[in-house]
C-alpha positions in Angstrom: 7.7 14.7 14.3 7.6 12.0 11.7 8.4 8.5 12.8 10.1 6.7 9.9 9.3 3.0 9.8 12.1 0.5 9.1 11.3 -2.8 7.4 14.5 -4.7 7.1 16.8 -2.5 5.1 13.9 -0.4 3.8 12.8 2.9 5.4 9.4 4.5 4.8 9.1 8.1 5.8 12.7 8.9 5.4 14.4 11.1 2.8 13.4 9.0 -0.2 10.1 8.3 -1.7 9.3 4.6 -1.0 7.5 2.0 -3.0 5.1 -0.8 -2.2 4.3 -2.8 -5.4 3.1 -6.1 -6.6 0.1 -8.0 -7.9 -3.3 -7.6 -6.4 -3.7 -11.3 -5.6 -0.9 -13.8 -5.9 -1.6 -16.0 -8.9 1.5 -18.3 -8.7 5.1 -18.5 -7.9 6.6 -17.7 -11.3 4.5 -14.6 -11.7 5.3 -13.4 -8.2 9.0 -13.9 -8.7 8.9 -12.2 -12.1 7.1 -9.2 -10.7 9.2 -9.0 -7.5 12.4 -9.0 -9.5 11.2 -6.3 -11.8 10.1 -4.2 -8.9 13.5 -4.7 -7.2 15.4 -3.8 -10.4 13.4 -0.6 -11.0 13.7 0.5 -7.4 17.4 -0.1 -7.4 17.9 1.9 -10.6 15.8 4.8 -9.2 17.6 4.6 -5.8 14.4 4.2 -3.8 13.4 1.6 -1.1 10.8 -1.0 -2.1 8.5 -3.6 -0.6 6.8 -6.4 -2.5 3.1 -6.8 -1.9 0.8 -9.7 -2.8 -2.4 -11.0 -1.2 -2.7 -14.7 -0.5 -6.5 -14.2 -0.3 -8.7 -11.3 -1.3 -11.7 -11.4 1.0 -13.4 -8.2 -0.2 -14.9 -9.6 -3.4 -18.2 -8.5 -5.0 -18.9 -12.0 -6.4 -18.5 -15.4 -4.9 -17.0 -16.5 -8.2 -14.2 -13.9 -8.2 -10.6 -15.1 -8.0 -9.3 -14.8 -4.4 -5.7 -15.9 -4.5 -3.7 -19.0 -3.6 -4.9 -19.3 0.0 -3.0 -18.9 3.3 -0.5 -21.8 3.1 0.4 -21.6 -0.5 0.4 -17.8 -0.6 2.8 -17.5 2.4 5.1 -20.1 0.8 5.3 -17.9 -2.4 5.9 -14.8 -0.3 8.7 -16.7 1.5 10.3 -17.5 -1.9 10.1 -13.9 -2.9 12.0 -12.9 0.3 14.6 -15.6 -0.2 15.2 -15.4 -3.9 14.7 -11.7 -4.7 15.5 -10.1 -1.3 12.6 -7.7 -1.0 10.6 -7.4 2.2 7.1 -8.6 1.7 3.6 -7.2 2.7 0.3 -9.0 2.8 -3.1 -8.4 4.3 -4.9 -10.3 7.0 -8.7 -10.7 7.5 -9.1 -12.5 10.8 -7.2 -12.6 14.1 -6.7 -16.3 13.5 -4.6 -15.7 10.4 -2.2 -13.3 12.1 0.3 -15.7 13.8 1.0 -17.6 10.5 1.3 -14.4 8.5 3.6 -12.8 11.1 6.1 -15.7 10.6 6.6 -14.6 7.0 5.5 -11.1 6.4 7.7 -8.1 7.0 4.6 -5.8 7.0 1.1 -6.9 8.0 -1.6 -4.9 6.2 -5.1 -4.1 7.6 -7.5 -3.8 4.7 -9.6 -0.7 4.4 -12.9 -2.3 5.1 -11.5 -3.8 8.3 -9.7 -0.8 9.7 -12.3 -0.4 12.5 -11.9 -4.0 13.6 -10.4 -3.7 17.0 -9.6 -7.3 17.6 -7.9 -7.7 14.2 -5.8 -4.6 14.8 -4.8 -5.6 18.3 -3.8 -9.1 17.1 -1.7 -7.7 14.3 -0.1 -5.1 16.5 0.8 -7.6 19.2 3.1 -9.5 16.8 5.6 -6.7 16.7 5.6 -6.8 12.9 5.1 -3.3 11.3 1.6 -2.5 10.1 0.2 -0.8 7.1 -3.3 0.3 8.0 -5.6 1.4 5.1 -8.1 4.1 5.9 -11.6 3.0 5.2 -13.4 4.5 2.2 -16.0 5.8 4.6 -13.7 7.2 7.3 -12.9 10.8 7.9 -9.1 11.1 7.6 -8.9 12.8 11.0 -10.5 9.8 12.6 -7.5 7.6 11.6 -6.0 8.8 14.9 -8.4 6.4 16.7 -7.1 3.5 14.7 -3.6 4.5 15.5 -4.5 4.6 19.2 -5.8 1.0 19.0 -2.6 -0.2 17.4 -0.4 1.7 19.9 -2.4 0.4 22.9 -1.5 -3.1 21.7 2.2 -2.3 21.5 2.7 -1.2 17.9 5.1 1.7 17.4 5.9 1.0 13.7 3.1 1.6 11.3 2.2 3.4 8.0 -1.3 4.7 7.1 -2.7 4.5 3.6 -5.1 6.7 1.8 -7.1 4.9 -0.9 -10.0 7.2 -1.8 -13.4 7.9 -0.2 -16.9 6.9 -1.3 -18.7 9.7 -3.1 -22.2 8.3 -3.7 -22.6 5.0 -5.5 -19.8 3.5 -7.7 -17.4 6.4 -7.3 -14.2 7.1 -5.3 -12.9 10.6 -4.8 -9.4 11.3 -3.4 -9.2 14.3 -1.1 -5.5 15.1 -1.1 -6.0 17.0 2.2 -6.2 13.6 3.8 -2.5 13.0 3.3 -1.2 15.9 5.6 -4.2 15.3 8.0 -3.2 11.6 8.4 0.5 12.6 8.7 -0.4 14.6 11.8 -0.4 11.3 13.7 3.4 11.3 13.2 3.3 8.1 11.1 4.3 8.0 7.4 1.4 8.2 4.9 1.2 5.9 1.9 -0.9 6.7 -1.2 -2.6 3.7 -2.8 -2.5 4.7 -6.5 -4.4 1.8 -8.1 -7.2 1.2 -5.6 -8.0 4.9 -5.8 -8.7 4.3 -9.5 -11.5 1.8 -8.9 -15.1 2.2 -9.9 -16.8 -0.1 -7.5 -20.0 -1.9 -8.5 -21.3 -4.7 -10.7 -20.0 -8.3 -10.5 -16.4 -7.0 -10.3 -15.0 -3.5 -9.8 -14.0 -1.5 -12.8 -11.5 1.3 -12.9 -10.0 4.3 -14.7 -6.3 3.5 -15.2 -5.8 6.7 -17.2 -5.8 8.8 -14.1 -3.0 6.9 -12.4 -0.2 9.5 -13.1 -2.4 12.4 -12.2 -3.4 11.1 -8.8 0.2 9.8 -8.0 1.7 13.2 -8.8 -0.9 15.0 -6.7 -0.3 12.7 -3.8 3.5 13.2 -3.9 2.9 17.0 -4.1 0.6 16.7 -1.1 3.4 15.1 0.9 2.9 11.3 0.8 6.0 9.3 1.9 5.3 6.1 -0.1 3.4 5.0 -3.2 1.4 1.7 -3.2 0.8 0.3 -6.7 -0.5 -2.9 -8.0 1.4 -4.0 -11.1 1.2 -7.1 -13.3 3.3 -8.4 -16.2 0.2 -8.7 -18.4 -2.7 -6.5 -17.0 -5.3 -7.8 -19.4 -4.7 -11.3 -18.0 -4.7 -10.3 -14.4 -7.1 -12.5 -12.3 -7.9 -9.6 -9.9 -8.3 -5.8 -10.5 -7.4 -6.0 -14.2 -8.9 -2.6 -14.9 -6.6 -0.8 -12.5 -3.3 -2.8 -12.2 -0.5 -1.0 -14.0 1.8 -2.7 -16.6 5.0 -3.9 -15.0 7.0 -3.0 -18.0 6.2 0.7 -17.5 6.9 0.8 -13.8 10.2 2.6 -14.0 9.0 5.2 -16.5 5.9 5.8 -14.4 8.0 6.3 -11.2 10.8 8.5 -12.6 9.0 11.9 -12.6 7.5 11.0 -9.2 10.9 10.4 -7.6 12.2 13.7 -9.1 9.1 15.6 -7.9 9.6 14.2 -4.4 13.3 15.3 -4.4 12.4 18.8 -5.7 9.7 19.3 -3.0 12.1 18.2 -0.3 14.6 20.8 -1.5 11.9 23.5 -1.5 10.9 22.5 2.0 14.5 22.7 3.2 14.9 26.2 1.8 11.5 27.7 2.6 10.0 25.4 5.3 7.2 22.8 5.0 4.4 23.8 2.6 1.5 22.9 4.9 0.3 24.4 8.1 1.9 27.8 7.5 -1.1 30.1 7.9 
């Protein structure tokens, strides 16, 4: 039985396809507010729930010279402004247990990054806050093994979490998305998020590249496979993005990108109501 997760007025895992969207790293207040308002407007017109995401610091960087964000204090201040002025719940990631208390004061969802999804102490510290978690499956993790991560979070008192698929390493400098991972992860009973843009990455070199042209293909496949929410990094001017410029999607095209995905989700829900779920029938 699926356990929908409520984040303020937003429900992930309910009847509607949900959205988590925002820039990779927070670059400043004005850009964050511009992006959050556009995400809110698009979600309202499409009738779907939305959460704003933005990282105050990106710790998983290839090069020491890569832009990492605004830092903990300034980043949390910007996220607080987004909540107050735009009204969207906010999500951000943590990297150490020491960061968790300050983040829990502001964030509506605490995210565990993929490379840190086996870090027991970090997961426990985040789970103990009572704030909902979004746990990204590591690129090296069997999707069935996400149940052990869930058990860690549950043992620390967390009963509200979502699980994110973001691709798996396939040799060097290549990510492959196995869509079977979405229903496998959903067997935990928690909603599954598909990270569209990080799944487009081509890791390697001084900074990761990416193949933005496959965004719609992967997103449609993930919705068809049964994901409950789409995670997307968007930017008003992708060519100027200070982080992940090869994979962030243009903010201006967000609504057009999402429209067929929302319709596909509705159509599949109707098919499931009429014929039963399309997985696990054999």
